[in-house]
N, C-alpha and C positions, 0 to 999 in steps of 0.2 A: 509534364509534372502536374499532379493533382493540385487544384486550387485550395488554399487554406483560408478559412473564414474565422475571424476572432469574435468571441462573445464575451463582453465585459460591460455590464450596465453603466459603469461610471467612467469608462475610458473613451476619450474622444476618438472617433474614427472606427470604433468597434461596434458590433451589433448588440442591441440591448437584451435580446432574448434568444433562446435556442430556436424557438419557432421561426423567428425572423431569419436566422441563419439557414434553416432548412428550406425556407421559401426561396432563398437566394442561391442555394447550393446547386451546382451542376454535377454531372456524373463523376463519381470518384472523389468528391470534395471531402476535405478534412475540416471538421468544425472543432476548433480549439477553445475550450471553455475556461475562463478565469475562475479562481477560487471564489466560492460563495454559495449561497442558497438560491435555488431556482424553483419557485412554486408554480410550475407549469407542466401540464401533461404533454408528453411528446408523442406525436403520431407520425409514423414514417410509412408511406405506402408507395411501392414501386420506385424506390430510389436506391442509389448506391452511394453511401456516405459513411464517414467515420465520425463518431462523437468521442472526443478525448478530453479528459481533464488536463489542463495545463500543468497541474501538479497532482499526481495520483492521490486520490482520497480526499482532495480539498473541495470537490464539487458535490453538493447534495441536491438532488432533484426530487421533488415530491409533487403529488397531484392535489390541488385544492378541491377537486371534485371527487367525492367518494365513489361515484359510479364509473370511474375511468382508471385504467392502469397508469402507472407513471410513464413507462415507455411501451408503446404498442407498435410492433413491426409487422407489416403485412406485405408478403411477396417482394421483399427487398433484400439487398445485400448490404449488411450493416455490421460495423465493428463498434463495440462499446468498450471504452478503455478508461480505467481508473475512476469510475463514477460510483457515488453512493446513492442508492435509490430507495426511498421509503414510501410505503403505501399503507392504507388501512384495510379497505374492503375488497380491493382488487389486486391482481398480481403487480409486483414491482416491475417485472419485465414480462410482456406477453408477446409471443412470436407465433405468427400464422403464415407459414410458407416462407420461401426464400432461404438465404444463407446468412447466418448470424454468428459472430464471434463476440464472446463476453470475456474480457480479460481484466484481471485485477479490480473487479467491481465488488461492491457489497450491496446485497438486496435484502430488504425487510418488508414483509407484508403481513400485517397482524392477523387478518382474517382470510387470507388467501395464500396461494403458492408464492414463494419468493420469485421463482422463475417458472413460467408456464409456456410450454412449447408444443405445437401440433402441426403436422404436415409440413415440416421444414425439410428442404433438400439436404441441409447440413447445419448442425448446431455444434459449436465448440464453446465450452465453458472452462476457462483455465485460471488458476491462481485466484479464485474468487471465494467470497464468503456469502453464505445465506444463513440468516439468523432471525430469531424472533418472529417466525411466520407460522401460519396454520399448517402448510406443507412446505417442504424445502424446494425441491426441483421436480417438476412433473413433465415428462416427455412422452409423446405418443406419435406414432406414424412418422417417425423421423430417424435419420441416421445422425450419429454424432459422437462426441467424446466429452467426458467430464474429467478434468485432469488437475491434480494438486489443489483441490478445493476443500473448503471446510463448510459443513452443514451442521449447525448447532442450535440447541434450544428451540426445537420445532414442536408444535403442539400435537401434531399427528404423525404422518409418515415423513421420513427425511428425504428419500428419493423414491419416486414412482416411475417405473418404466412399463409402458403398457401398449396394447393394441398395435403391434407391429413395430414398436420401437427397436432399433438396433444401435445400442449405445455402449461404448466402452467406458467404464468408470475405473479410474486408476489413480493410485497415490492420493486417495481422498479420505478425509476424516469425517465420520458421521457420528454425532454424539448428542445425547440429551434429547431424544425424541419421545413424545408421549405414547406413540404406538410402535410402529416398526421402523427400523433403520432404513432398509431397502425393501421395496415391494415390487415384484415383477409379475405381470400376468399378460399372456399373449405377447411376450416381449422378444420374440424371435431369438436370435443368437447373441443377445447382449452378454456383457462380461463384467466381472469385478476383478481387479488385479491390484494387489498390494494396498488394500484399503483397510482402514481401522474403523470398526463399528462397535459402539459401546453405549451403555446407559440408555437402553430403550425400554419402553413400557411393555412391549411384547417381544416377538422374535427379532433378533438382530437382522437377519435376512430371510425374507419369505418369498418362495418361488411357487407360482400357481398357474393353472389354466394353460397347459401345453407349452410353457416356456422351457427352453433348453439352454441355460446360460453356462458359461465357464466361470467358476469362482476359484481363483488361484491366489495363493500366497497372501491370504487375508487374515486379519486378527479380529475375531469376534469375541467380545468379553463383557462381563458385568451387565448382562441383560436379564430382565425379569421373565422373559419367555425363553424358548430354546434358542440356541445360537443361530442355526440355519435350519429352516423348515422347507421341505420340498413336497409339493402336492401330487396327487394321483395323476398319472399320464405325463408328467414332466420328465425331461431328460437332462443332458448336459453332464458336466464334470465338476466335482469339488476336489481340488488338488492342493496339497501342501498348505493347508490352513490350520491356524491355531484357534481353538474354541475353548475358552476358559471362563469359569465362574458364571455359568448360565443355568437355566432350568435344564432338567434331565429329560431326554438325552441332549447332548450338545448339538448333534446333527440328527434331525428327525426326517426319515423318508417314509412317506405314506405308502400304504399298500398300492401297488401298481405304478409306483415311481420308477423310472428307468435310469436314474442318475448314478454315475460311477463315482465312488469315493476313493481317492488315491492317497496313500500315506506319503508324507514328505520324507525326504532323505535326511536322517539325523545328522549326517556329516556336514550338511550345509549350514547348520547352526541357525541362530536367530536371524531372520530376514527382516529388514526394516519395512514398515508399512505406514500408510497414512500420508496426510498432506505435508507433513514436515519431514518425511523420509528423504534421505539423500544417499545416492549410491556412489558418488565420487566419479561417475563416468559421464556426467552431463555438463561438461564445461564448454561454455560458449566463448572461446578465446577471441573471436573477432569482436564481440561486444566488450570484452575486457579491455582490449587495445583501444577501442573507441572511447570508453569511459576514462581510461588513463590519459588519453589525449585531451579529453574535456577537462580533466583535473589539471593537466599541464597548462592548458589555456587560461587558467585563472591567473590573475595578476598577483605577484608576490607569493608569499607562503612557501618559500623554498624548502624550509625544514619540514613543514607539514606534508608537502608532496613527497619528499623523500621517505618519511615515516610510513605513509600510506602505501607507497610502492613496495617498501620492505615487507609490510604486513601481507600484501597481496602475493608477493613472491613466495613467502613462507607458506601461505595457504595453498598455492598452486602446487608447489613441490611436495607438500604433505599429501595432497590428493594423488599425485603421481606415485608416491611411495605406497600409499594405501592400495592403489590398484595393482601394484606389484607384490602385495602381500608382505611388505616391510612394516616394521613397527613405526607408529606415529604417536608422538606425545600429545597430551591434551592441550589445546590452545583455546583461550577465551576470545570471543569476538567482541567483548564489551570494551569500550574506550572512554577515557576522560578527555574532554576538549576544554582546555584552559586558556583564557585570554580575554581581552577587552571586547566589547560588543562591536558589531559591524566588520568583523574580520573573516567572514565567510564560513563560520562554523556550521550553520544549517546547510549550506550548499555542499560542503565537503561530506557531511553526514549522509545526505541523500545519495551522493555519488558512491560512497562506501557501501551503502545498502544495495545499490544496483550492482556493484562489483561482486558482493557476496552472492547475490542471485545468479549472476553470470557464471560464477565459479561452482555453482551447485551446492553451496553451503547453506543457503536459505532458499526456500521455495518461491518467494516472491520479493518484489522490491517495495512492498508497502512501507510507508513512512508515517509514523504517528508521532506528532510533536505535542508535548504536554508541558505544563508548568505546575507550580504548587497548587493552584486552585482546581486543577483537573484531578489531583491525587489526594488532597486533604479534605476530609469531611468535617462535619460540625457536631457530631455526637459519637459516642462509643460504637464501634462497629461499622460506621459509615465510611471511614477512611480505608479500611481493608477492602471493602466492597468497591470503592472508586478506583483504588490502585490496581486491584485485580482485573477490573473491567478494562482499564486503559492498557494493561499488559496483554490481556486477551485480544484486544483489537490490533495490537502490534505483532501478534504471533506470526512467524514466518517472515518478518521483516525487521524494521528498525524502530525502537522506542527511543525518541530523542527528548530528554528532559532538560529544558532550558532553565537557567538560573537554579540549578539543582540544590545549591547551597542553602536556599531559602527554606528547604525542608527541615534543616537542622536548626533553624532560628525560631525562637518562641515569638508568637504574635503579640504577647504582652496583654492578652485579654482573657486570662484564665486558662482553661484547658486548651492545649495545643496538641494536635495529632500528627504533626509533621514527622516525629520520630516513628510513629506507627506506620506511616507510609514507607519510610526507609526500611524498617524491619520486614514489612510485607514484600517489598521489591527484592530484598536480599534473598528471601526464601524462594520467591518465584524464579529469580535468576538461576538459582541452583537447581530447582526442579525441572526447569525448561532451558537448560544451558545451551542446547543445540538448536533451539527454535526461534530465538530472538537475539538480536544484537542491541544491547542497551548502551546508549551514549549519553553521558551526563555532561553538561556544559555550564560554564560560568567563569567569573573572575578568577585569576590564578591563585591568589592568596586564600580566597574564600573556599575554593575547591579543595585545597590542601587540608583545610580544617574540616570540610565536609567528609573527607575520607575517614576521619576519626569518629564519625557519628555512630557507627555500628562496627563491632569487632570483625565481622566478616566482609565488610563492604570493600575495603581496599583489595582483598584477595580476589574479588570477583572481576576486577578490571585488568586487562592485559597490559595496557600502556596509557600514558598521558601524552597527548599531543598539545604543544604550546603554540598558540596563535599570536604571533608578535604584531604590534601596531604597524600599520602601513607607513612607509617612508613618504615624504612629501612628493617625491617623483612618482611613486606608485599611486598616490591619491590623484595626481594629475592624470595619469593613465586611466584610472578608474572613472574619473570625471569625463574624459574624452569618450570612453566606451559607453557610459550612460547616455551622454548627449547624442552619440550616433544612433543608439538604440531607439531614441525618441525623435529621430530625424532632425537633429540640431547639429550645427557646426560651431567650432570655437573660432572667433574672429582673430585678427592679427594681434600678436603679442599677448593674447589672453592666456596661453599656456604658461608664459613666463610670470605673469601676474598671479596666476593660480599657484604656481610653485612658491612664490614669495608668501602668499597668504597661508598656505598649508604649513610652510616652514616656521611661521611665527606663532602657530596655534599651540596652546598649552596642552600637553599630552598627559593629563591626570587620569584617574580612574573613570571619569565620566566622558572621556574622549570617545567619540562614536565611530571613528575610522570611516568606512564607506558610507555610513549613515550621514556623516558630516558632509561628504561630497554630494550625496543625494539632496540633503536639505539646502545646501548652497545653490545647486542647480535649480531647485524649485523657486528660490528667491530670485535668481537671475532671470528665470522665465517670466516671473511677475514683473520685474523691472523692464524686461524687453517689451512686454505687452503695453505697459504705460508709455514707453518711448515710442512705439509704433503707432499707438492711438493718437499721439500728439503731432504726427507728421502732417495731418490734414489731407492725406491722400492714401489710396490703397497701397500697401507695401508690396514689393516684388516677392517672388518666391525665395530669392536669396536673402532678402530682408527677413522673411519669416523664419528662415532656417538658422540665421547667424546670431549668436550671442556675442556681444561686444564687451570691450573693456569698460565702457560706461555702465553696462548692465551689472558687471561685477562690482564696480565701485558703489553703485546704488544699493546692491544687495547686501554688502558688508557694512554699509554706513550704520553706525550705532551698535554694531555687534563686536567691534574690536576692543 
């Protein structure tokens, strides 16, 4: 089994930096990175490692040195999973040789390519975003695939395939590029399949210098230049593509171009393209079963588990019906999670997003958690911009709005733009209903009132899942699980005492459920530390692991 190394600057026993983990990593090691910001350039040379965010999208790596990429990979076998990488003057990810997989990552490089690859044996970029960069993805002298990605808001070219690159670009959206969407030159037999290219300053797709690509089932639209431009001496095939609202002609073949243009079959109808396209034929049922098992493994929440299973059953059967040509009603993936804090709403939302991904409903399991401050601005127009930006970051995955009811509350300080955020989100949910699962969460009574904040809000949500307070027995089980996860054991009769303590706690609106268990364990650990320090000798391993009844009594003293 590969060795796993943990990076968490504030966690005892974990490594403080990613570079420390790389120095300690042996062949095939997995480096699991805790949420946070890591201002350190990462250089990987002749290693076989995986760098993975413990929670996808929660790890941001940047380089404090403008002359270095954020992640530089040389002659290595590397997987990058769930990371956000931001750079200024150099690429966010730079690959020179080796085999690299980039999965569910976000790359931004203001004055350089987001991802820059050369002479790689194999490059795979899947379910990732490149945005706000000089160039999007640049690949040369490499074989690979770009699958279900989004490249947006690029100053120059979105994707450049050049100098012997042989890359399959599929189910990918490329939009908002200052020059061309895709530029190929000397690009071998690269291909574009089911891609959406739009809003470019010049041609949507430009083919030049002896390239012979296959461009099939793509949608090229709303470009300032021609839709597809093919230069002299280029070959390949353009097949079953839609070219709309571009400069004339939509497809321009230069004199001497050998490209074959084939008309699509009208009987096939509109074919979905782009990063958010789903065909209903890519269900990973093994992963679905694994995720449902993970859901079942959560303590309590019996009604929530049953509701989620029912939703997943309906989605799966609908996909089977669709594949057989049977009619399928419109189903919203948006949900309301109502209940007290500390009842697992965020965890269930993450699993739900991964389930939708495994069922082929959403292209990735990206999880974007926001609150009022992330959506509401301070002046007219600012709120719509912030809300749209948060929604865009969540596209293809889950947008989780915690304490959503606060959007409908006035701040009491003059102008309040919470209602503007609600109105903006309602419109975006309708315009992109198949691209994002929006989950709003909060106290039960407040969420019922929140649904009345906009006439169209309630109709956007498929179902409300109610998260009940944990019973005292469930809180004891949660405490035991938390203790074991941190290498602690409960001493004799401590479970009975915990049951009595949780049983007498007042369960009002401020009751924190699992958070109460976590806070109690923290106080018990502090009590244990004081007790062990007073022994006058080094404690044994069992002493260090065991929390006692005395620790509980000391922890709750003055809190009852």
